[in-house]
C-alpha positions as CSV (number, residue, x, y, z in Angstrom):
1,M,0.0,0.0,0.0
2,I,2.8,2.4,0.8
3,T,4.6,1.7,-2.5
4,F,1.3,2.5,-4.3
5,M,1.0,5.8,-2.5
6,L,4.6,6.7,-3.2
7,T,4.2,5.8,-6.9
8,L,1.0,7.8,-7.1
9,T,2.7,10.8,-5.4
10,F,5.6,10.7,-7.8
11,V,3.2,10.4,-10.8
12,L,1.2,13.4,-9.6
13,L,4.3,15.4,-8.9
14,G,5.6,14.5,-12.4
15,L,2.4,15.6,-14.0
16,L,2.5,18.9,-12.0
17,V,6.1,19.6,-13.2
18,A,5.1,18.8,-16.8
19,F,2.1,21.2,-16.5
20,F,4.4,24.0,-15.2
21,I,6.9,23.4,-18.0
22,Y,4.1,23.4,-20.6
23,D,2.6,26.6,-19.2
24,H,6.0,28.3,-19.1
25,R,6.7,27.4,-22.8
26,Q,3.2,28.8,-23.7
27,N,3.9,32.0,-21.9
28,C,7.3,32.4,-23.6
29,Q,5.8,31.8,-27.0
30,H,3.1,34.3,-26.3
31,R,5.6,37.0,-25.2
32,Q,7.6,36.2,-28.4
33,R,4.5,36.9,-30.5
34,V,3.9,40.1,-28.6
35,R,7.5,41.2,-29.2
36,K,7.1,40.4,-32.9
37,L,3.9,42.4,-33.0
38,Y,5.6,45.4,-31.4
39,A,8.4,45.2,-34.0
40,S,6.1,44.8,-37.0
41,P,4.8,47.6,-39.2
42,V,1.3,46.9,-37.9
43,M,2.2,48.7,-34.7
44,D,3.3,51.8,-36.7
45,A,0.0,51.9,-38.5
46,L,-2.0,51.2,-35.3
47,Q,-0.1,53.8,-33.2
48,P,-2.4,56.8,-34.0
49,A,-5.5,54.8,-33.0
50,L,-3.9,53.7,-29.8
51,H,-2.8,57.2,-29.0
52,F,-6.3,58.5,-29.6
53,A,-7.9,55.7,-27.6
54,K,-5.5,56.4,-24.7
55,K,-6.9,60.0,-24.4
56,H,-10.6,59.3,-24.9
57,A,-13.0,57.0,-23.1
58,V,-13.3,53.7,-25.0
59,E,-16.8,52.2,-24.6
60,L,-16.0,49.0,-26.6
61,A,-12.8,47.5,-28.0
62,I,-12.9,44.4,-30.1
63,V,-10.0,42.3,-31.5
64,D,-11.0,39.9,-34.2
65,K,-9.4,38.4,-37.2
66,T,-10.0,41.4,-39.3
67,G,-8.3,43.9,-36.9
68,V,-9.1,46.1,-34.0
69,H,-12.3,48.1,-33.6
70,F,-13.0,50.9,-31.0
71,R,-16.2,52.6,-30.1
72,F,-15.8,55.7,-28.0
73,L,-18.1,57.0,-25.3
74,S,-18.5,60.4,-26.8
75,P,-20.7,60.4,-29.9
76,G,-18.6,63.0,-31.5
77,Y,-15.7,60.6,-31.7
78,G,-17.8,57.7,-32.9
79,E,-16.0,54.6,-33.9
80,Y,-12.6,53.7,-35.3
81,H,-12.0,50.5,-37.3
82,F,-8.4,49.4,-37.9
83,V,-9.0,46.8,-40.6
84,M,-5.8,44.8,-41.4
85,R,-6.6,44.3,-45.1
86,E,-7.2,48.0,-45.7
87,H,-3.7,48.7,-44.4
88,G,-2.1,46.0,-46.5
89,F,-1.7,43.3,-43.8
90,Q,-3.0,39.7,-43.5
91,N,-5.9,38.9,-41.2
92,L,-4.9,38.0,-37.6
93,T,-4.5,34.3,-36.6
94,P,-5.9,33.3,-33.2
95,A,-2.4,33.5,-31.7
96,Q,-1.9,37.0,-33.2
97,Q,-5.3,38.0,-31.8
98,S,-4.2,37.0,-28.4
99,A,-0.9,39.0,-28.8
100,M,-2.9,42.0,-30.1
101,R,-5.1,41.7,-27.0
102,T,-2.0,41.8,-24.8
103,V,-0.7,44.8,-26.7
104,L,-4.0,46.6,-26.1
105,E,-3.8,45.8,-22.4
106,E,-0.2,47.2,-22.2
107,R,-0.9,50.3,-24.3
108,L,-4.3,51.1,-22.8
109,P,-4.0,50.0,-19.1
110,H,-7.4,51.3,-18.2
111,L,-8.9,48.3,-20.1
112,T,-7.5,45.9,-17.5
113,E,-9.4,47.5,-14.6
114,K,-11.9,44.9,-13.6
115,T,-14.4,47.4,-12.2
116,H,-14.4,49.4,-15.4
117,Y,-14.2,46.9,-18.2
118,R,-15.2,43.3,-18.8
119,L,-13.2,41.0,-21.1
120,S,-15.1,38.4,-23.0
121,R,-14.0,35.9,-25.6
122,R,-16.5,34.9,-28.3
123,A,-16.2,31.8,-30.4
124,I,-18.2,32.0,-33.6
125,Q,-18.9,28.7,-35.4
126,L,-18.8,29.3,-39.2
127,P,-20.9,27.3,-41.7
128,N,-17.8,25.5,-43.0
129,G,-17.1,24.1,-39.6
130,Q,-14.2,26.5,-38.6
131,T,-14.3,28.6,-35.5
132,E,-13.5,32.3,-35.3
133,Y,-12.5,33.9,-32.1
134,S,-12.8,37.5,-31.0
135,Y,-12.0,39.4,-27.8
136,S,-14.0,42.3,-26.6
137,Y,-13.6,44.8,-23.8
138,I,-16.9,46.2,-22.7
139,M,-17.3,49.2,-20.4
140,S,-19.4,48.6,-17.3
141,N,-22.6,50.7,-16.9
142,Q,-21.4,52.1,-13.6
143,Y,-18.1,53.4,-15.1
144,K,-20.0,54.8,-18.1
145,E,-22.4,56.7,-15.8
146,M,-19.5,58.0,-13.8
147,L,-17.8,59.3,-16.9
148,T,-20.9,60.9,-18.4
149,R,-22.0,62.6,-15.1
150,A,-18.6,63.6,-13.6
151,P,-15.8,63.4,-16.2
152,Y,-13.4,65.4,-14.0
153,Y,-13.0,62.3,-11.8
154,V,-10.9,60.7,-14.5
155,P,-8.5,63.5,-15.6
156,Q,-6.7,61.6,-18.4
157,M,-10.0,61.2,-20.3
158,V,-11.6,63.9,-22.4
159,P,-15.0,64.6,-20.8
160,Y,-18.2,63.7,-22.6
161,V,-20.5,66.7,-22.8
162,G,-23.9,65.4,-23.9
163,Y,-26.7,67.9,-23.9
């Protein structure tokens, strides 16, 4: 009985170590994709949109295979669609979408605040059997009300003046 328990313990310990090694490799590959994305011409083309989104309240941010889409809280700023094909780039693969999501979180840190935004991942089943994924950051209603009623609480954002 003791040898069985020792064997089981070593097997579980081996599985745990294998899981940590696998997770570490996945994280290293993800960071490598993020570094490649930062060094690519995509970031040069996306830079003005990220700079604009950093200064204005983003109501919705979506990363899908076609690119990055922003909807701003103020109706005067409307929406901005960075479509990869229109800028001469290929559509994003699921791994590149995840890297782009990480870039958005690093460049727009207010998207990571759990009380202000909710991150959701959608899987869309296509008629041909393939699956498309998209990530979206959705502003919470409480944060939206705070920005529209008292914009001076968030000094880095341009206030929304809706009359």
